Wavefront OBJ file of the C-alpha trace (Angstrom):
o trace
v 126.316 84.059 95.766
v 124.414 86.844 94.285
v 121.304 86.216 92.377
v 120.949 88.290 89.210
v 117.586 88.914 87.516
v 117.135 88.353 83.853
v 117.536 92.131 82.792
v 120.821 92.225 84.865
v 122.652 89.801 82.453
v 125.086 92.572 81.274
v 126.048 93.294 84.905
v 126.360 89.729 85.642
v 128.664 89.033 82.874
v 131.027 91.905 83.879
v 130.846 90.719 87.501
v 131.609 87.166 86.382
v 134.783 88.476 84.717
v 135.834 90.243 87.761
v 135.604 87.172 89.770
v 137.653 85.213 87.229
v 140.375 87.857 87.422
v 140.432 87.747 91.195
v 140.729 83.949 91.198
v 144.066 84.276 89.303
v 145.647 85.470 92.448
v 149.381 85.618 92.148
v 149.529 83.763 88.827
v 149.615 87.074 86.830
v 150.790 90.652 87.030
v 149.108 91.905 90.146
v 149.142 95.459 89.027
v 147.813 94.679 85.690
v 144.960 92.578 87.142
v 144.084 95.171 89.699
v 143.696 97.746 87.002
v 141.533 95.630 84.902
v 139.128 94.671 87.854
v 138.882 98.298 88.723
v 137.965 99.030 85.123
v 135.298 96.212 85.070
v 133.862 96.975 88.131
v 133.437 100.598 87.026
v 131.717 99.437 83.977
v 129.574 97.078 85.909
v 128.334 99.829 88.420
v 127.657 102.156 85.449
v 125.673 99.369 83.727
v 123.767 98.740 86.806
v 122.934 102.503 87.250
v 121.642 102.761 83.695
v 119.575 99.598 84.031
v 117.870 100.818 87.135
v 117.164 104.306 85.944
v 114.655 102.968 83.474
v 113.078 99.881 84.894
v 109.781 98.796 83.625
v 106.691 97.894 85.787
v 107.440 94.260 85.194
v 111.092 94.700 86.110
v 110.093 96.533 89.191
v 107.861 93.566 89.866
v 110.951 91.142 89.726
v 112.948 93.431 91.962
v 110.171 93.544 94.425
v 110.239 89.668 94.564
v 113.852 89.148 94.703
v 114.664 86.574 97.113
v 117.505 88.570 98.811
v 115.364 91.723 99.457
v 115.189 92.508 103.208
v 112.110 91.090 104.750
v 110.153 91.837 107.930
v 112.620 90.046 110.222
v 115.368 92.333 108.938
v 113.486 95.418 109.599
v 112.487 94.356 112.979
v 115.927 93.344 113.867
v 117.380 96.816 112.821
v 114.708 99.102 113.761
v 112.792 97.707 116.611
v 114.234 97.438 120.078
v 113.057 94.847 122.532
v 110.729 93.347 119.998
v 108.365 90.857 121.547
v 106.275 88.824 119.014
v 102.783 87.771 120.192
v 101.246 84.541 118.637
v 97.754 83.384 117.861
v 94.337 84.883 117.093
v 92.697 83.527 120.302
v 90.158 81.797 117.910
v 91.688 79.187 115.854
v 95.457 79.017 115.494
v 98.843 80.870 115.024
v 99.806 82.142 111.604
v 103.343 82.499 110.932
v 102.827 84.465 107.625
v 102.068 87.587 109.651
v 104.399 88.406 112.500
v 103.048 90.874 115.155
v 104.202 92.135 118.589
v 105.239 95.024 120.645
v 108.672 96.850 120.777
v 110.216 100.212 120.723
v 111.160 102.412 117.735
v 113.632 105.158 118.307
v 112.422 105.263 121.994
v 108.815 105.193 121.203
v 106.550 102.242 122.341
v 105.196 100.746 119.086
v 102.918 97.735 117.927
v 104.442 96.027 114.785
v 102.530 94.026 112.384
v 103.974 92.555 109.080
v 104.110 89.936 106.474
v 107.233 87.627 106.637
v 108.015 85.524 103.493
v 110.789 83.627 104.692
v 114.477 83.468 103.430
v 115.043 79.843 102.581
v 113.039 76.767 101.957
v 112.401 75.858 105.747
v 111.355 79.485 106.716
v 109.280 79.977 103.460
v 107.175 76.958 104.115
v 106.907 77.960 107.952
v 105.627 81.494 106.930
v 103.699 80.244 103.863
v 105.529 82.687 101.680
v 103.830 85.516 103.435
v 100.430 84.609 102.523
v 98.320 84.831 105.593
v 95.266 82.868 106.498
v 92.305 84.205 108.314
v 93.996 83.516 111.764
v 96.809 85.963 110.597
v 94.456 88.919 110.025
v 92.534 88.180 113.190
v 95.891 88.210 115.163
v 96.428 91.540 113.541
v 93.015 92.710 114.599
v 94.002 91.588 118.219
v 97.323 93.433 118.337
v 95.533 96.680 116.864
v 92.911 96.394 119.539
v 95.535 96.207 122.109
v 97.449 99.073 120.593
v 94.288 101.187 120.641
v 93.502 100.348 124.277
v 96.971 101.434 125.539
v 97.423 104.434 123.051
v 100.292 102.794 121.242
v 100.918 103.845 117.618
v 101.028 101.017 114.920
v 103.512 100.136 112.262
v 102.811 97.716 109.392
v 105.418 96.313 107.037
v 103.618 94.791 103.923
v 105.322 92.258 101.761
v 102.804 89.676 100.369
v 101.635 88.255 96.930
v 98.185 88.206 98.551
v 96.078 86.493 101.223
v 96.299 82.657 101.017
v 93.440 81.288 98.793
v 93.340 77.576 100.039
v 90.152 75.979 100.813
v 90.592 75.713 104.529
v 91.214 79.543 104.675
v 88.044 80.339 102.809
v 86.250 77.876 104.951
v 87.382 79.868 108.009
v 86.249 83.248 106.645
v 89.170 84.567 104.862
v 87.196 87.385 103.227
v 85.576 88.470 106.544
v 88.948 88.323 108.424
v 90.443 90.758 105.761
v 87.532 93.041 105.898
v 87.544 93.250 109.721
v 91.295 93.849 109.734
v 90.849 96.683 107.253
v 87.984 98.070 109.253
v 90.104 98.080 112.446
v 92.777 99.935 110.562
v 90.274 102.688 109.808
v 88.953 102.861 113.181
v 92.155 103.095 115.147
v 92.384 106.171 117.520
v 96.313 105.897 117.266
v 98.297 106.797 114.374
v 99.309 104.037 111.940
v 101.951 104.098 109.371
v 102.343 101.275 106.721
v 105.345 100.575 104.509
v 105.169 98.378 101.288
v 108.655 96.896 101.542
v 108.259 94.434 98.650
v 105.022 93.192 97.308
v 101.750 94.708 98.386
v 99.167 92.154 96.925
v 95.448 92.776 96.974
v 93.236 92.559 100.009
v 95.982 90.608 101.658
v 98.051 93.893 101.886
v 95.163 96.432 102.119
v 94.148 94.483 105.379
v 97.083 95.943 107.280
v 98.015 98.861 105.149
v 95.000 101.098 105.430
v 96.912 103.681 107.318
v 97.277 107.412 108.086
v 100.588 107.375 106.306
v 101.544 104.817 103.510
v 105.097 104.594 102.424
v 106.568 102.564 99.442
v 110.242 101.676 98.696
v 111.303 102.848 95.150
v 110.929 99.433 93.518
v 108.052 97.853 95.497
v 104.685 97.264 93.917
v 101.242 97.700 95.279
v 98.500 95.825 93.300
v 94.775 95.046 93.304
v 96.052 91.602 91.991
v 99.295 90.128 90.744
v 100.195 91.099 87.079
v 99.891 87.249 86.353
v 96.184 86.919 87.699
v 95.341 90.159 86.087
v 96.645 88.896 82.608
v 94.689 85.758 83.132
v 91.417 87.698 83.959
v 91.890 90.518 81.360
v 93.283 88.425 78.351
v 93.044 84.704 79.583
v 96.774 84.655 78.974
v 99.147 84.694 82.056
v 102.062 85.107 79.842
v 101.006 88.723 79.204
v 101.863 89.802 82.769
v 104.284 92.226 81.572
v 101.446 94.028 79.745
v 99.206 93.867 82.839
v 101.897 95.208 85.183
v 102.233 98.281 82.882
v 98.344 98.763 82.441
v 97.694 98.571 86.248
v 99.983 101.319 87.301
v 101.492 99.294 90.271
v 104.831 101.205 90.848
v 105.469 103.669 93.676
v 105.874 106.520 91.329
v 102.478 105.905 89.660
v 100.802 105.588 92.989
v 102.404 108.723 94.487
v 101.006 110.566 91.539
v 97.582 109.119 92.216
v 97.762 110.139 95.827
v 97.435 106.557 97.109
v 100.753 106.678 98.841
v 102.413 109.491 100.718
v 106.279 109.043 100.289
v 108.770 106.928 98.468
v 112.104 105.492 100.163
v 114.794 105.637 97.474
v 116.577 102.266 97.303
v 120.384 101.812 96.546
v 121.397 101.504 93.031
v 120.575 97.941 92.078
v 117.636 97.593 94.557
v 117.301 96.987 98.359
v 118.947 93.523 98.162
v 122.250 95.126 97.356
v 122.552 97.140 100.530
v 119.850 95.871 102.750
v 121.209 97.828 105.891
v 121.163 101.157 104.097
v 117.531 100.384 102.890
v 116.498 99.476 106.280
v 117.967 102.642 107.812
v 116.406 104.968 105.252
v 112.984 103.258 105.651
v 113.566 103.977 109.405
v 113.968 107.646 108.733
v 110.849 107.732 106.655
v 108.824 105.917 109.417
v 109.970 108.559 112.110
v 109.126 111.436 109.802
v 105.503 109.817 109.168
v 104.923 109.451 112.871
v 106.154 112.937 113.558
v 103.672 114.345 111.395
v 100.902 112.735 113.300
v 102.137 113.646 116.710
v 99.900 115.681 118.946
v 96.648 114.657 117.109
v 93.686 113.690 119.242
v 92.197 110.131 118.540
v 89.316 112.022 116.605
v 91.679 113.925 114.566
v 93.782 110.756 113.695
v 90.606 109.074 112.651
v 89.490 112.177 110.636
v 92.909 112.539 108.741
v 92.772 108.779 107.715
v 89.151 108.953 106.727
v 89.870 112.237 104.663
v 92.954 110.707 103.023
v 90.994 107.696 101.656
v 87.890 109.727 100.727
v 90.049 112.097 98.532
v 91.722 109.273 96.552
v 90.692 109.582 92.895
v 88.561 112.678 93.308
v 90.946 115.070 91.686
v 91.936 112.802 88.624
l 1 2 3 4 5 6 7 8 9 10 11 12 13 14 15 16 17 18 19 20 21 22 23 24 25 26 27 28 29 30 31 32 33 34 35 36 37 38 39 40 41 42 43 44 45 46 47 48 49 50 51 52 53 54 55 56 57 58 59 60 61 62 63 64 65 66 67 68 69 70 71 72 73 74 75 76 77 78 79 80 81 82 83 84 85 86 87 88 89 90 91 92 93 94 95 96 97 98 99 100 101 102 103 104 105 106 107 108 109 110 111 112 113 114 115 116 117 118 119 120 121 122 123 124 125 126 127 128 129 130 131 132 133 134 135 136 137 138 139 140 141 142 143 144 145 146 147 148 149 150 151 152 153 154 155 156 157 158 159 160 161 162 163 164 165 166 167 168 169 170 171 172 173 174 175 176 177 178 179 180 181 182 183 184 185 186 187 188 189 190 191 192 193 194 195 196 197 198 199 200 201 202 203 204 205 206 207 208 209 210 211 212 213 214 215 216 217 218 219 220 221 222 223 224 225 226 227 228 229 230 231 232 233 234 235 236 237 238 239 240 241 242 243 244 245 246 247 248 249 250 251 252 253 254 255 256 257 258 259 260 261 262 263 264 265 266 267 268 269 270 271 272 273 274 275 276 277 278 279 280 281 282 283 284 285 286 287 288 289 290 291 292 293 294 295 296 297 298 299 300 301 302 303 304 305 306 307 308 309 310 311 312 313 314 315 316 317
């Protein structure tokens, strides 16, 4: 059963009427019913298109958080051949919030690191809703070290509300782990590409997204803090999250103008969750293009390109 967001109510109403007509079956005039179904579906598609051409930043936040949006496991299954996950940080424990391993992307050996939120109650608890602890970022560093050693490019798929803020995580050095992971991204001698597939929340996202090329899906968000947290900080009122989302410029379109990201992947009308296979395929094309632009660079040139990219942010505004 499809999950509709609050602002999609006109579409939900029309689709509900379509389902009612379909349930009538042979009880009515089949020709008349089919004509009415076609008419309602056309209206629903038109309403959906109109809604998604003028989404607010807060509405995009809701789309980015949609429970049916494709997650890391969906991208890995469709894009990465022979994916072999590697577990543990070799210091404390395994953290399922970050999944990392080796595989092949369109014939190219690749290291993959990404947040996994989970798709149901059991998997969401297992993956801690994509909020990584220090051991998750230390695992990411371990994979990046391995990739650098064997000249394997790195792909990061980012989808997290932020790093886990629990007491245990702080006791085990959450801030240091995030900093070291970010530093390792910057010092890689192999190309790295990051894709914000849903939420890119704060340092928890930056820790694996500091890449040569950063790609965002059309309705993804990339934030210094969640709109709710920002509203609490700025106005001491989390209910003003909509205002914060607008003020922070968290959308792919804004971040592209600022030079923070390099490309935007268009989503199907109604968001990635409506046609996840098409979304993953389009993302794969963008990833391939990003890596192709970095081919034939020496390790020093890869580092220089990445360094120049981040030093340039904000200087032309």
